[in-house]
C-alpha positions in Angstrom: 52.8 20.7 -5.3 55.2 18.0 -6.4 54.1 15.9 -3.5 50.4 16.3 -4.4 51.1 15.4 -8.1 53.0 12.4 -6.9 50.1 11.3 -4.7 47.6 11.8 -7.5 49.8 9.8 -9.8 49.9 6.9 -7.3 46.1 7.0 -6.9 45.7 7.0 -10.7 48.1 4.0 -11.0 46.1 2.1 -8.3 42.8 2.9 -10.0 44.2 1.7 -13.4 45.5 -1.4 -11.8 42.1 -2.1 -10.2 40.3 -1.6 -13.5 42.8 -3.9 -15.2 42.2 -6.6 -12.5 38.5 -6.2 -13.0 38.7 -6.4 -16.7 41.1 -9.4 -16.5 38.6 -11.2 -14.2 35.7 -10.4 -16.5 37.6 -11.6 -19.5 38.9 -14.8 -17.9 35.9 -15.8 -15.8 34.0 -18.7 -17.3 30.2 -19.4 -17.3 29.5 -22.9 -15.9 25.8 -23.9 -15.9 23.9 -27.1 -15.1 20.2 -28.0 -15.1 18.7 -31.0 -13.4 15.1 -32.2 -12.8 14.2 -32.2 -9.1 11.6 -31.0 -6.6 9.0 -31.5 -9.3 10.5 -29.0 -11.6 13.9 -27.9 -13.1 16.8 -26.5 -11.1 19.4 -24.5 -12.9 22.6 -23.1 -11.4 24.8 -20.7 -13.3 28.3 -19.8 -12.0 30.8 -17.3 -13.2 34.3 -18.2 -12.0 37.8 -18.3 -13.4 38.4 -21.8 -12.0 36.0 -24.2 -13.9 37.2 -27.1 -11.7 36.1 -25.3 -8.6 32.9 -24.2 -10.3 32.0 -27.8 -11.2 32.8 -29.1 -7.7 30.6 -26.4 -6.3 27.8 -27.4 -8.7 28.1 -31.0 -7.4 27.8 -29.8 -3.8 24.9 -27.4 -4.5 22.8 -30.0 -6.4 23.6 -32.6 -3.7 22.2 -30.1 -1.2 19.0 -29.6 -3.2 18.5 -33.4 -3.4 19.0 -33.7 0.3 16.3 -31.1 1.0 14.0 -32.8 -1.5 14.5 -36.2 0.2 13.5 -34.6 3.5 10.5 -32.5 2.3 9.0 -34.2 -0.7 5.3 -34.9 -0.4 5.5 -37.8 -2.9 8.5 -39.7 -1.3 7.0 -42.1 1.2 10.2 -42.1 3.3 10.4 -38.3 3.5 9.9 -36.5 6.8 6.9 -34.7 5.4 5.3 -38.0 4.3 6.0 -39.5 7.7 4.6 -36.5 9.5 1.4 -36.8 7.4 1.0 -40.5 8.0 1.7 -40.3 11.7 -1.2 -37.9 12.3 -1.6 -37.0 15.9 1.5 -39.0 16.9 4.9 -37.3 17.3 7.3 -37.5 14.4 11.0 -36.8 15.0 12.3 -34.4 12.4 15.6 -33.0 11.2 16.7 -29.4 12.1 16.1 -28.5 8.5 12.5 -29.5 8.5 11.8 -28.0 11.9 13.3 -24.7 10.6 11.0 -24.7 7.6 8.0 -25.6 9.7 8.7 -22.7 12.1 9.2 -20.3 9.1 5.9 -21.5 7.7 4.2 -21.0 11.1 5.6 -17.4 11.3 4.2 -16.5 7.8 0.9 -18.1 8.6 0.5 -15.9 11.7 1.9 -12.9 9.9 -0.7 -13.3 7.0 -3.6 -14.3 9.3 -3.6 -17.8 7.7 -3.4 -16.8 4.1 -0.2 -18.8 3.9 -1.0 -22.3 5.4 1.0 -25.5 4.8 -1.9 -27.5 6.2 -4.0 -26.8 3.1 -3.0 -30.1 1.5 -6.4 -31.6 1.8 -7.8 -28.7 -0.3 -5.0 -29.0 -2.8 -5.7 -32.7 -3.2 -9.5 -32.1 -3.6 -9.0 -29.6 -6.4 -5.8 -30.7 -8.2 -6.4 -34.4 -7.9 -10.1 -35.4 -7.4 -11.7 -32.5 -9.3 -9.2 -32.6 -12.1 -9.6 -36.3 -12.6 -13.4 -36.3 -12.3 -13.8 -33.1 -14.3 -16.6 -31.8 -12.1 -16.9 -29.0 -9.6 -17.0 -30.3 -6.0 -20.1 -29.9 -3.9 -20.0 -27.3 -1.1 -20.1 -30.2 1.3 -16.9 -31.7 -0.2 -15.1 -28.3 0.0 -16.2 -27.8 3.6 -15.1 -31.3 4.6 -11.6 -30.7 3.2 -11.5 -27.2 4.7 -12.3 -28.5 8.1 -8.9 -30.4 8.0 -7.0 -27.1 7.4 -5.6 -24.9 10.1 -1.9 -24.0 10.8 -2.7 -23.6 14.5 -3.4 -27.4 14.7 0.2 -28.3 13.7 2.2 -28.6 16.9 5.9 -28.0 16.6 8.2 -29.0 19.5 11.5 -27.2 18.6 13.3 -28.4 21.7 12.9 -32.0 20.9 12.9 -31.7 17.1 9.5 -33.2 16.6 6.0 -32.3 15.3 2.4 -33.6 15.1 -1.1 -32.5 14.4 -3.8 -32.3 17.0 -6.5 -33.1 14.4 -6.9 -36.5 12.7 -6.8 -36.4 8.9 -4.6 -33.2 8.6 -1.7 -33.2 6.2 0.9 -30.6 5.1 2.6 -29.7 1.9 5.8 -27.6 1.8 5.5 -26.9 -2.0 5.1 -23.1 -1.2 8.3 -22.8 0.9 10.7 -25.8 0.6 12.0 -24.8 -2.9 12.9 -21.4 -1.5 14.8 -23.0 1.3 16.5 -25.4 -1.1 17.7 -22.4 -3.1 19.2 -20.8 0.1 20.9 -24.1 1.1 22.4 -24.4 -2.4 23.7 -20.9 -2.2 25.4 -21.6 1.1 27.2 -24.6 -0.5 28.4 -22.3 -3.3 29.7 -19.7 -0.9 31.4 -22.4 1.2 33.1 -23.6 -2.1 34.4 -20.1 -2.7 32.0 -19.1 -5.4 31.2 -15.4 -5.4 29.0 -15.0 -8.5 26.1 -17.3 -9.2 22.4 -17.6 -9.9 20.3 -20.4 -8.5 16.9 -21.1 -9.9 14.5 -23.8 -8.8 11.3 -23.5 -10.8 11.3 -19.7 -10.6 12.5 -19.4 -7.0 15.7 -17.5 -7.7 18.6 -16.1 -5.6 21.6 -14.2 -6.9 25.1 -14.1 -5.5 27.5 -11.3 -6.6 27.0 -10.1 -10.1 27.1 -11.1 -13.8 30.3 -9.8 -15.3 30.2 -6.6 -13.4 26.5 -5.9 -13.8 23.6 -7.1 -11.7 21.9 -10.4 -12.4 18.6 -9.8 -14.2 15.4 -11.7 -14.0 12.4 -11.1 -16.4 9.0 -11.1 -14.7 6.7 -13.1 -17.0 3.4 -11.8 -18.3 0.9 -14.2 -16.6 -1.2 -14.4 -19.8 1.6 -14.5 -22.4 4.7 -16.5 -21.6 6.5 -14.9 -24.6 6.1 -11.5 -23.0 7.4 -10.0 -19.8 6.2 -7.2 -17.5 9.5 -5.8 -16.3 13.2 -6.7 -15.6 14.3 -7.1 -12.0 17.9 -6.5 -11.1 19.1 -8.5 -8.1 21.7 -7.2 -5.7 22.5 -10.4 -3.7 18.7 -10.9 -3.4 16.1 -13.5 -4.0 12.9 -13.2 -6.1 9.9 -15.5 -6.3 6.7 -15.3 -8.3 3.4 -17.1 -7.6 0.9 -17.2 -10.3 -2.4 -18.7 -11.4 -0.7 -19.9 -14.6 1.7 -22.4 -13.0 -0.6 -25.3 -12.2 -4.1 -24.9 -13.5 -6.9 -26.3 -15.6 -10.3 -25.1 -16.7 -13.8 -26.3 -15.9 -16.3 -23.4 -15.9 -13.4 -21.2 -14.8 -9.6 -21.2 -14.2 -8.8 -23.5 -11.3 -5.3 -23.4 -9.9 -3.2 -24.7 -7.0 -3.0 -21.6 -4.9 -5.9 -22.2 -2.6 -7.4 -19.7 -0.2 -7.6 -21.7 3.1 -10.4 -19.5 4.3 -12.8 -20.1 1.4 -11.6 -23.5 0.2 -11.5 -22.3 -3.4 -8.7 -21.0 -5.7 -7.6 -17.5 -4.7 -9.0 -15.3 -7.4 -7.9 -11.7 -6.7 -4.5 -11.9 -8.4 -2.9 -13.3 -11.5 0.6 -13.2 -10.1 2.6 -11.8 -7.2 6.4 -11.3 -7.1 8.3 -10.7 -3.9 12.0 -9.7 -3.6 13.8 -10.5 -0.3 17.3 -11.4 0.9 16.5 -15.0 1.6 14.6 -17.1 -0.9 12.6 -19.0 1.7 11.0 -15.6 2.7 10.3 -14.5 -0.8 8.8 -18.0 -1.5 6.3 -18.0 1.4 5.4 -14.3 1.0 4.6 -14.6 -2.7 1.9 -17.1 -1.9 0.7 -15.2 1.1 0.4 -12.0 -0.9 -1.4 -13.8 -3.7 -4.1 -15.1 -1.3 -4.4 -11.8 0.5 -5.1 -10.0 -2.7 -3.8 -6.7 -4.1 -4.8 -4.3 -1.3 -3.9 -6.4 1.8 -0.9 -8.0 0.0 0.6 -4.6 -0.7 -0.1 -3.5 2.8 1.9 -6.5 4.1 4.8 -5.9 1.8 4.9 -2.2 2.9 4.8 -3.2 6.5 7.8 -5.4 6.0 9.6 -2.8 3.8 10.0 -5.3 0.9 9.9 -4.9 -2.8 7.0 -6.6 -4.6 4.8 -6.4 -7.7 1.2 -7.6 -7.9 -0.8 -8.2 -11.0 -4.5 -8.2 -10.0 -7.2 -10.3 -11.6 -8.3 -7.2 -13.6 -4.8 -6.8 -14.9 -3.8 -3.8 -12.8 -0.1 -3.6 -11.7 0.4 -2.7 -8.1 3.9 -2.1 -6.7 4.9 -2.0 -3.1 6.4 1.3 -1.9 9.9 -0.2 -1.8 9.6 -1.4 -5.4 9.1 2.1 -6.8 
């Protein structure tokens, strides 16, 4: 009996010591946060760590990594690999392993979604978000079909062995706006982990990934009401996970109807079955691509895809119905 009491006492002392360590960490850890404008939006990284010098050095490394990815994949930087790939057309363009990786991921999700996610939809995006927006007129069916004829992920040839890519159709162009930010989030997180950071939140324009926790509780992200930015639908708790939302309220304008940047490659028009789609996955690159794919697929097919993958997701349909994947319940 005395031996049992002694063992219990030791266990109690160890438990108390652990709790004291946790409380000490919570009370001494500092919040270090920085926001910078990049990738056409704002990137914010929040770190909880006792060593502010380490945290700030980690921030430098993480933001440097985001800038590196932006330099490779920006559509608007003439020297980026994406811009060179677009300008080279049917000629081979040598690419970095990062860009090849993102292109292969994009191809995977294009095939998985039967073309609902398609990085070659840039001609359609340009038609709607540049020409139509500037001229303030609806395009003719012929203009839509002309742009749509230049779209098709199967026409982007990726040579992974030689780190190069090209299109087999003249006039095609790609945009990585629906996947590169998620990849940049993942790369930034890897830099934080390499620097010894265990608790952080990385957010690039709503593409978010959590590391560790926030003072002993999960990092929380509010899912915005797509028709009222002051309201939210629900709170998502992240357990070393990523979350991304695609919505018709991010980049849009009105003519006779709401026109936004998430184009259905099969119709050539803005996808119109959803207001927003949210996907939770381990890697942000996956959540980013899938949020767009599910948006284009629509509530029924989108939920089916998430259920097939066993992922958590929430869809708000065009008629304001909230549909959750089975894993989200």
